[in-house]
N, C-alpha and C positions, 0 to 999 in steps of 0.2 A: 090410310094414315095411321101411324103408331098412336095408340091410345094408352096413356099411362097416367100415373098419379102426378101430383104437383110437387116439384122439387124447388129447393132454394139453396143458395150458396153465396159466399162473398166472391165477387168477380174481380176485385182488386187484390193487391198483395195484403196479406194479413200482418200488417205492421202499422204503427202509429203514423198517420199522414193527415193532410188537410182534408182530403175527400176520400170517402169509401163508397163502394157500390155493392149493393146486394141485389142479386138477380133471382127472380121467381118465374118458373115456367110450368105450364100445365093447365088442365081444364078449370081449375079453381084458383088460378093465380090472382085474378082481379078480385075475387071475393075475399080471399085470404088477406091480400094487401089492404082491401077496404076495411077489414075488421080491426086493423090497427092504425089506420090513417085518419086524421081529421084535417080536412081542408075546406075550401069554399064550397065544393060540392063533392059528392061521392065519386070514387074512381069508376064505378059502374056506369056513370053518366057521361064520362069523358069519351071523346072521340079517339080513334087510334092515332098513335104517333103524336100525342100531346103530352105536356108536362104540367104538373100542378104543385103549387107550394102549400105546405102544411106542416103537421107534426105527427110523429109516431108516438102513440100513447098506449099505455097498458091499463085496461079496465079490469081491475081485479074482481069486480063484482059481476062481470058479464062474460058470456062466451061468444056473443055476436059482435057486430061492427060497432064503431064509435060514431055517435051522432054529433052534428054541429051544435056548438053552444056549451058543451061540457068544458069546465075550466082546464087550463093548462098546468095548474099547480097540483102537487100531490095533496089530495084531500082525504087520503086513506083508501079511496076506491080507484080514482083515476090518476095515473102518474105519467107525466110527459117525459119521454125518453130523449127525443132529439128533434131539431128543426130540420126539415128535409125538402127535397124536390123529388117527386115521383113521376116517372114516365110510364105511360100505358101503351102497349103495342098489341093489337088484336090480330088473331090468326086470320088468314095464313101469312100475312105480310110481316113475319118476324124471323129472327135467326133460327128458331126451332120449328117454325110453322105452327106453334101453339100460342095461346094467349101468354103474353110475357110482360112482366112488370120489373122495372129497375128503380130501386130506392137509392137516391143519392144523399148520403148522410155525412156527418163528420167522420173522419177516418181513424178515430181512436179504437184500439182493439176491443176495449171493454164495451163501447157503444155498439160496434159491429156484432159482437157476440150476443149482446142483450137483445138486439133487434132480431137476430137470427133465431134465438131461442123462443122469442115471442111468436115468430112465424111458424115454428115447429109446433108450438102449443095450439095453433089455430088450424092445423091440418096439413101443413107442408112437411116434407121429409128432407133430410140432408141429401144433396146431390152427390153422386159418386164422381170420382175423377173423370173428367171429360164427358160427363153425361149430357151437358147442353149440346155439345157438338155431335155426340152420338145420336141425340134426338133429331138434330138437323139432318143427319145422314139417313136415319130410319124413316124420316118423313119426306125424303126425296129432295130436300133443298140443295144439298151438296152430295157429291159422290165421295168415295173413300180417298181418292187422290187429293181432292180439295180439302177434305177433313184433315189429312196429314199435313197439308201445307199450312194449316192454321198453327200447328205446333212449331213448324219450321219458321214461320213468321215471328212467333213469340221469341224463339231462341236465336233469331238472326243476329249476327255479330258484325255485319258490314252492310253498306249500301247495296252492293251487288247481291248479297244474300236476301235482303229485303225485296229487291226487284224480282228476283227469281221466285221467291215464295208468293209474291203477289200475282205473278204471271200464272203460277200453277193454281192459286186460289181462284183466279178468274176463269179457270177451266181450259187453259191452253193445252196442257198435257192430256186431259180427259178427252178433248176434241180429237186429238191425234189417235188416241187409243180407240175411241169409238169408230173413227173412220176406218181403221184397220180391221176392226171386228166386223163392221158392215160388209167390207169386201170379202172377208173370209166366209161370212154367213151366206153371202150370195153364191160363192163357189160351192159350198156344202149343199145348199138348197138345189142348185142346178144339177149336181151329180145325183142327189137323191131323186129328183124329178125325172131325170133321164133313165134311171134304173127302174122307176115305177111306171114310166110312160115313154118307152123308147120310140113310139111312133111320132111323137111330137117334139122330142128333145134328142138331138143327134150328138153323140160323143166322138164322132170321127174328127180327128185333128184337134180334139179338145186339150190333149196333154200339152201341146205347144202353147196354147192360150193360157193354160193354168201355170205353166212354167214361167211365163212372162209376168203374170200377176204375183206369183210367189217370190220371184226375184226382186220385184219392186217393193214388196212388203219386207223382204229381208234387208234391203238397202235402208228402208225407213227405220227398222229396228236397229241396224248397225249405227245409224246416225245418233239415235237416242243413247245407245250403249256407249258410244264414243265419248259422250259427255259425262258419263258416270264417274270417271276418275276426277275430272275437274269438279264435279258436283260434290264428291267426298272431301276435296280440299276446301270447297266453299262452306260445307256444313261443319266439318270436324276440325278444320285448320290444317296447315302444312307443318308436318313434323320437321323441325329445323334444328340441326346440330351446329352449335358455334364451336369451332375447333381452332387450334393454332398452338404455337409455342407459348411458354409461360410469359406473362407480362406483355402480351401483344395487344391487350385491350378487350378481351372477350367479355369479361364481367362488366366493363364500362359500356360495351355495346348493349348487353342485356339491360342494364339500368337505363340507358338512353331510350331503348325501344319500349320498355315497360313504363317509363315515366316516373320511376321511383328507385330508391336505393335498395334493390332486391338482392344484389350480391355485394360482398365485401370487396372493396378495391384498395389495393396498396401498391407501392412500388417494389414490394418483395415478390420475386418470382415464386410461383407455386402456391399462392394463397388459396386458390380453389382446389380442393382435394376430391370432391365428389360432384356428381352431376346435380344441377339445379334447374328446375323446370318452371316455366312461366308462360301463360297464354296472353298474347298481346295483339292489338290491332295495328296494322300498318297500311294506311290507305284503305283500299278495298279488300285487304287481305286479313286473315287471322292466322297468326303464326304460333305454333306450340314450340316455344324456344327451349332448348336444352343447352345450358352453359356447362361446358366440360372442363376438366382439369387440363392444364397445359401439357402438351405431348412432348416428352423428352426422356432421355435415358436417366434413370435415378436409382440410387441404392436404397432409398426410403420405401419401405414396403407399403405404407399407406398411399404414398404418391403413385406407386406402381399400380395399385388397385384402381386409383382414379384415372390413370392413363388407359388401362384396359377398358374401363367403362366408357371413356371417350371414344375409343376405337369401335366399341360395340354400338354406340350411338350413331356413329358414322354409317355403319352397316344398315341400321334400321331407318335412317332419316330419309325423308322425301327431298330435303334440301340441306346442303352443307354450306355454311358460311365459314370460309377459311380466313381468319384474321391474321394479318401480318403487320409488324411494326415498320412503317415506312421511314421512320427516322434512323433506322439501322440498316447496314448493308446486307445484301443477300448472303446467307451462309449455307454451308453444306447441309445442315439440318433442314433448312427451308427447302432446298432443292429436293432432298429425299422425300419430304412430305408432299411436295407438289407432284413428284413422280408417282407417289403412292396413290394420289387421287386418280391419276391416269391408269395405272396398272390394275387397280382394284375396280375399275369401272364407275368411279364416282364423279368423273369429270363432267358428264352431261347434266348432272344436277348440282353443280357446285358454283359458287360465286367467290371470287377472291376480293377481300377488302384490304386495301392499303390504308391502315389506320394511322392516326396521329398526324393528319395533314396540317394541323395547326402548328406543328414543329417543322424544322427544316427537313424537307424530304430528300432522302438519299436513294430509296428504293423506288423504281419506276415500273409502269406497266410494261414497257418495252423489255425490261429485264425478265419479267415473269413470262412473257411470250417467247423469249429465247429458250427458256426451260420447257415451256409447253406451247409450241407453235400452233397446235391444234385448237387452243382455247381462244374463243372469240374475244376481241377487245372489249365488247360491251359487258363481259362477265368480270372485268377487272375494274373496280371502283375505288375512288379515293374518298375517305370519310374522316371525320373527327368525332369519335364517340363521345369524348369529353365535352365538346362544344355542340354536339348533336347536329353536325353539319354533314350534308350529303345523304341523309337518310331517305329523302324523297327519291333520289336516284336509285337507292336500294329497293324501295317499294316498286318502282317502275320496272326494274330489271326482273324482280321475282314474278310480278304479274305477267310480264312478257314470256317468262319461262313456263308458267303453269296454266295460263289461260290464253286462248286464242283471241284474235281481234274480234271475232263474232261474239264471243262470250262477253268480252269487255263492253261491247256496245249493246249487250242484252238482246241480240237478235236470234238467239237459239235457247231452247229450253235446256236446263241442266237437270239431270237425274241425280237428286241428292239423297234419295231414300234407298237403303240397302234392299228392302223388300221389293221395291219396284225393279231394281237392277236384276235381282234373282228371277223375277217373273219374266222380264224381257229376255234374259238368257235362255230360260226354258222355252219361251215362245220361239226364239230363233232356232233352237235345237229341233223343235217340232217341224219348222219349215225346212230345215236341212234334210230331215227324213223324208219330207214330201218330194224334194228335188231328187233325192237318192232313189226314191220309189219310181219317179218318172223315168229316170235313167235306166232302171232295171225293168221297165215295162210292167210294173205292178198295176193291176186294174184300179179304176177310180174308186170303187167302193172301199178298198183298203186305204186309199189316200185320205179319205174323209176322217179316218181315225186320228191321224196326225194333224189334219186341218182343225178338227174339233179341239184337240189338245191345245193347239196354239190359241184358239178362240177363248178357251177357258183360262189359260195362263194370263192373257191380256185382261180378262175380266176380273182377275184378282187385284189388279191395280186400281180399277175404278170401284171395286166392291160388288160388282154384279154377280160374281160367283164366290163370294166370300162366306166362309163358315162363321157361325155365331161366336165360337170360342176364340177365333182369331180376331174378330171384330172387338170382342171384349178386351183382349190383350192389348190391341192398338190404342183403344180409347183410355185404358187404364194409365197410360203414360202422360195423359194430358193433365194440365193444372185443374184444380177443383172448379174455378170459376168459369171455365170454358167447356 
């Protein structure tokens, strides 16, 4: 087990709140907390996973603990800092597998800082970012994949993201990785044994058996990699460009989705001159919305720049929402823009919104399909951005476009971490080399090189082959209290 010093940090947000929590972990956690706590009995006498009421006090005349019976008022020597509840957790049944104490105090910044400074004066040191979770990793409570899922859980922006993070935190991904590594290790060990003891281990016909195993492992890797695109949408959000002609209701849509007046809305065409970005939640989705200038021919240089930015946003977007004013008839400019969606390859990730359904509708989905017969009718939706009607249908359509039914039902693990994706890709490349080697009749001892490479790449995900500097980089991204 990792043996370190005792650390302390604020585990809740450093802002004024009703409750604040200070976490202490390490071999002297209970003793240090005891030295500043006065309750019915000492923390050292408490059983694990119990909580005690009392006060945090500063004894300016002592360096040791505070005994029961000393007054709670400032007498010049003893000063009561706060009324608290203190939880004691004894190793190894703790988050870090070390002795751990949590002080639940009032959440004022000044109070939190004062208690923290007092703990530092009694022997604790400030925790580095992510050090509690790092200790949990070093002490074997969780692996690296689970540790990274903690940060994903903290940063989750939808119910689906929370479920996926909890699935990984429970070890679902780690179990799959370990299962693949065990199968690889078995084949590596068999080959090595056969080379060392050919009398008892026969390699005749082994290449066919190995091919079958490698193909099964490749298929398993492919299934995980196939989810990485959906995982990136889940973690980072879907980059969404809202485009259309001037005054079609693009800014009204942005305001409706964001729940606030983020963009200026007027009945004057061309109000939006530049791109405007906003991150919003829509059902189970996170959208990184880009409201663009209305696309039209203009002599105004500033508006021309806005139109060019709108076109560039379309090129870079994962999703294009093309907003059309349904209260106006279909015009040549509309047809040209619809045809551009098809000719530029944007159609497969586009949704057509017939906006202003609260007014008399002139433009219909049938007219759109006459221009774009290849566009599915479920990609043409009627909404009213002003009244915020039809947005639930938009959320359902986007979810259907970007996430499979399995994912929506949370039956499959999503790879949301770029580091995991890279390791899986490298592992797959190593297996491809094994299959290529079998096809060319390369002897088994050379095949073990690529098998071992695959084994090590998968180990990077769980942290079993992780170098210290990479571990430090990963945990440095965590919040202080975790």
